[in-house]
C-alpha positions in Angstrom: 106.1 23.0 134.0 108.1 26.2 133.7 106.8 29.5 132.5 108.2 30.3 129.0 109.2 33.9 129.3 110.7 34.0 125.8 107.6 32.7 124.2 105.4 35.1 126.2 107.6 38.0 125.0 107.4 36.9 121.4 103.6 36.6 121.6 103.4 40.0 123.2 105.6 41.5 120.4 103.5 39.8 117.7 100.2 41.0 119.2 101.4 44.6 119.6 102.9 44.7 116.1 99.6 43.5 114.7 97.7 46.0 116.7 99.9 48.9 115.5 99.7 47.8 111.9 95.9 47.5 112.0 95.6 51.0 113.6 97.9 52.6 111.1 96.1 51.0 108.1 92.7 52.1 109.5 94.1 55.6 110.0 95.5 55.7 106.5 92.2 54.5 105.0 90.2 57.1 106.9 92.6 59.8 106.0 92.5 58.9 102.3 88.7 59.0 102.4 88.7 62.4 104.1 91.2 63.9 101.7 89.3 62.5 98.7 86.1 64.1 100.1 87.8 67.4 100.7 89.2 67.4 97.2 85.9 66.3 95.6 87.2 63.0 94.3 85.5 59.6 94.2 86.3 58.2 97.7 86.1 54.6 96.6 88.6 55.1 93.8 91.0 56.7 96.2 90.5 53.9 98.8 91.2 51.3 96.1 94.6 52.8 95.5 95.7 52.1 99.1 96.6 48.5 98.2 98.9 49.5 95.3 100.3 52.9 96.3 102.7 53.8 99.1 102.3 57.2 100.7 104.4 59.2 98.3 102.8 57.6 95.3 99.4 58.3 96.8 100.2 62.0 97.2 101.5 62.2 93.7 98.4 60.4 92.3 96.1 62.8 94.2 98.1 65.8 93.0 97.9 64.5 89.4 94.1 63.9 89.7 93.4 67.4 91.0 96.1 69.4 89.3 97.2 70.7 92.7 100.7 71.0 94.1 101.8 67.8 95.9 102.9 69.9 98.9 99.3 71.2 99.2 98.0 67.6 99.1 100.5 66.5 101.7 99.5 69.3 104.0 95.8 68.4 103.6 96.7 64.8 104.4 98.5 65.7 107.6 95.6 67.9 108.7 93.1 65.2 108.1 95.3 62.6 109.8 95.8 64.8 112.8 92.1 65.2 113.2 91.2 61.6 112.7 93.9 60.0 115.0 92.1 61.1 118.2 88.8 59.8 116.9 90.3 56.4 116.1 92.1 56.3 119.5 88.7 56.9 121.1 87.1 54.1 119.1 89.9 51.5 119.3 92.0 52.6 122.2 95.6 53.7 122.2 97.7 51.3 120.1 100.9 52.3 121.9 102.6 49.1 123.2 102.5 48.5 127.0 106.1 48.4 128.3 107.0 45.7 130.7 109.1 47.6 133.3 
């Protein structure tokens, strides 16, 4: 029986892609919750929008809800995301794929 290198590489790519997507969604959800809290909005209502809104639509909806400039909301989002990424890395580990050299 021979080792299936192609199959192993495909499984590795699928695993790492799933790990990255999971990490990014968790980061997006935590960021949305933190931004909602900072703006005084209902956190659950903002989290519920994640399924139907892409990033730009999310920023536009938050700006419309608060009457703030979308650029201000975007900056708040980036600040919250930057603060939450190290916390999530500490909890789940670094999602960066391991290169096979």
